[in-house]
N, C-alpha and C positions, 0 to 999 in steps of 0.2 A: 551773893551766891544763892540765897533763897529764891529770888526771882528767876534765876537760871534753872533751878530745879523745878520750879512751877511750870515754866515754859516748856521744858523738856517733857514733863509728865503729861501736859495737855496735848503736846504734839504727838506723843506716842499713842495716847488713848484715841485721839482723833484719827490717826493713821490706821490703827488696828481695827477700829469699828467702821471707819468710813470707806476703806478700800473694798472689803467684801460686800458691804451693803450697796455701794454705788456700782460695783461690777454687776451685781445681780439686777439692779435697776436698769443698767445700760443694756444688758442682754435682753431684758424684757421689752424695753421700749424699742430696741432695734427690730425685734420680731414684729411688734405691733405696728410700727411705722411701715415696715416692709409689706405687711398684709393689708392693712387698712389705715392709712395715715389720718390722724385727727389733730387739729391745732394744739390741743392740750398735751398730747403725747409728744409732738415735735418740740414744744417749749420745755417739757420736762426732760426730754432726751438731751437738749442743749444744756440744761441745768446740770444734768448728770455728767456730761462731758466737761463742763466747767469745774465741777467738784473733783473729777478725776485728774485734771491737769493740776489743780491746786495740790492734791494729795501726792502727785508724782514729784513735785518739787519740795514737798514738806521735809523729806530727809535732809536736804541741804540746810534748812532752817534748824533741824535737830543738831546737825554737826556744828552749826554756828553757836547754838546754846551750849553744847558740850565744851566748846572752846571759849566759854565765858564771853560770848557775843563778839568775839574777834573772828575775822574772815581768814582762815588758814588755807582754804581751798584756792585753786587757781582763780585769780580775780576776774578772768573772762566769764566765769559762771555767775558772778555777782549781779551784773545788770539784768541778765535774762531771768535769773531766779527771782529777783525782786519784782521785775515787770510782770511775770506770769503769776506770781504769788498775789500781788495786789490787784491786778486787772481782773482776775477771776472772781475775787471778792465782790467787786463792783458789778461785774457781769451777772453775778447771782442776784444782786438786788434788782437789776432791770428785768431779769427773767421771772423772778418771783412776782414782780409788779404786773408783768404781762399775764401771768397765770391768774392773778386776782381780777384783772380786766376781763379775761376770757370767761371766768366763772360768773362774774356780775352780769355781763351781756347775755349769757345763756339763760339766766334766771329772770332778769328784768325785761328783756326783749326776746323771748324764746322764738317766736315765729319770724320776726324780722332778722334776727341773728342767724337762724338756721338757713335762711335763703342766701345769705352772703358769707356763710362760714366755709372758708376754703383753707386747705393746708398750706397753700403757697403764701398766704398772708402771714402765717406763723413763721414760715421759713424766712421771708423778707424781714420780719421783725427780729428774729434771732440773729440774722447776719448783721442787721443794723446795730443791735446791742453789742455784738462782738467788736464791731468797728468803733463805736462810740467809747466803750470802755478802754479799748486799746489806745485810741488817740488821747483820751484824757489822762491815762496812766503812763504815757510815753515819757513823762518827766522822770519816772522812777528808773527808766533805762538811761536817759540822757545824762542825769546828774552824776551817777557813779562812773559812767563811761568817760565823761569829760574830766573827772577827777583823776582817773587812771591815765588818760592821755597826757594830762598836764604834768603829772609826776613822771611819766615815762619819758617825756621830752627833756626833762632835766636829769635823767638817769637816776631817779629816786625809786625806792621800793614802792610797790602798790600800796594804796591806803590800807591801814590795818583793820578797818571795819567796813561793812557793806551798808550803805544808805542809812548811816546813823549820825555822822558828824559832818557839819556843813559850815562853810564860811558865811560871813554877813551878806556878801553879794548873792550867794546861792540861796540863802534864806529869803532875801528880798524877792526872789522869783518863786521859790517853793511855797511860801506861806500863802500868797494869794491863790495859787493853784489848788492848794489843799482846801481853802475856803470855798472855791468853786466846786470841788468834789463834794464837800459837805452840803452845799445848797442844791446842786444840780443832780448829783448821783445818789444822794441820800434823802434830803428833805422832800424833793418833788416825788420820787417813787414812794416814799413812806406816806405822804399825803394822799396819793392816788390809791395805794393799797388800803388805807384807812377808809376812804370814801367808798371804795368798792365793797369791802367786807362789812362795813357798818350797814350799808344799804342792802347788801345781800342777806344779812341776818334779819333786818327789818322785814324784807319781803318774805323770807322763809317762815318767819314767825306768824305771818298772817295767811299762809296758804294751808287750807284744811285738807287738800288732796294729797299732801305728802305725809307719809307715815312718820310717826313720832321718832322712831329709831333713826330713820334716814335724815330727818330734820336735825336731830341732835348731833349726828355725825358731821353734817355740813356746817352747822354752827360751830362745833368744836374745831373743825379744820380751819374755819375763818379766824377764830380767836387765837388758835395755836400758831397759825402763820404770822399773824400780826405780832404776837408775843415773840416769836423767833426773830422776826425782822427787827423789832425794837431792841431786844436784848443782845442779839448777835452783832448788828451793824451800828447800833446807836452809840455805845461808848467810844469806839474807835473814831467815828466821825465827829463826835463832840470834841475829841482831842484836837481835831483840825481847827475848830472854832476857837478853842482856848489858846492854842498856839498862835493863831493870827492875832487875837486880842492882846496877848502878852508879848507878841513879837519875839518868840523864842521857840526852840525845838525842845519840847518836854518829852524826851525819849523814854525816861523811866516809866512815866504814866502811860505813854503810848504802847509800851510793851504789854502792860497789864490789860489795857483796853483792847489790844489786838487778840487776846486769848479768846474772847467771846466770838469774834469773827472767825477764828480758826475752828471753833466747835461747830460752826454752821455746816461744815462738810459732813459731819456725822448726824446732824439733825435733819438735813434735807431728805434723806431716805424715809424718815417718818412722814414727811409731807407727801412723798411719792406713794407711800402705803395707803394713805387715806384719800389721795387724789385719783389714784388709778386702780381700777378693778383688776387689771392685768397683773400689777405688782402684788396685790393681795392674793390673787390666785396662785402666782408663782411661789409666794412665800408659804402659803397655807397648804398647798397641794402635797408637798413631801410629808408634812406632819399628818395630813389626813390619810395619805396612803399607808404610812407606817401604822396608824391606828387600824386601818382597814385590813392590813396584812395580819395584824395581831388578833383581829376580831374573830377570824375563822377558827384558829386553834382554840381560842377561849370558848367559843360556842361548842366546839367538838368536846372539850373537856367537860363542860357543863352537861352536854348531852350524855356522855359516858357515865358521869356521876349519877344523873337521873335514872339511866338505865340500870345501873348497879343497885340504886336504892329500890327501884321497882322490882328487880329480881329478888332482893332480900325480902321485901314485903310479900311477894308471891310465895317464896319458900316458907314463910311463916304461916 
């Protein structure tokens, strides 16, 4: 029961923070891409869409946690919920990797990259990431669908859980696929991200033309993104490796490991904030306007007080 309460708490916090933050980022990137599309904005827009799809299906996972990890909802929702829940997680890893490559190329090869920097390349890359993540995670849709069809053909009730209990033949297929996910969709992107950001930090630390504040912000963004990548996606993907080595489905540990991946949906907007000036402007401008609106009455009060003090001194 404690794990269920923990899952539900993390799901609710992620949903409440992630939805408004990602909607704000989505509106900002849509305007920016419509006005003047840039590769980084197209990648971040797709990352926002991926997070919003993830968050849209998070209430179904909340319901599952409330029901003590049993699937009480219509079982037709189980395969599509699991597929979109997990495929968007891996789609995020690919898009975050592409952002790191884009930033590295812009700093390491500024002139050559500027000549071939085209928004359509980012669009092609984003479409490719959606296709790759969907194909690799199709197993999450296929397994529960086959379980449901098999039980339905023998007039049995649908499976009581969604993508949690597997037979030995199913595990013999599922565990190698999970190992492939660990190697191809986590290890390779993480190594690429590490290479790009380590070299980016090395280059920025040697450039005297960049201001100290701007340099520190770029280095902080690089380190923060690497940390988010490792902490959010590392534990769940390591569970794939452990499950393959032990040849068993370690569901209790996998649920804990999945919590950090869930939190990524409300951590991505922090990356958006530091990666995009448009998002920073969208977020700060209401605060600035409120201070600006309050500044005039404050000045008027001070001016009146000074006038009153002056009149008092003159009367003396």
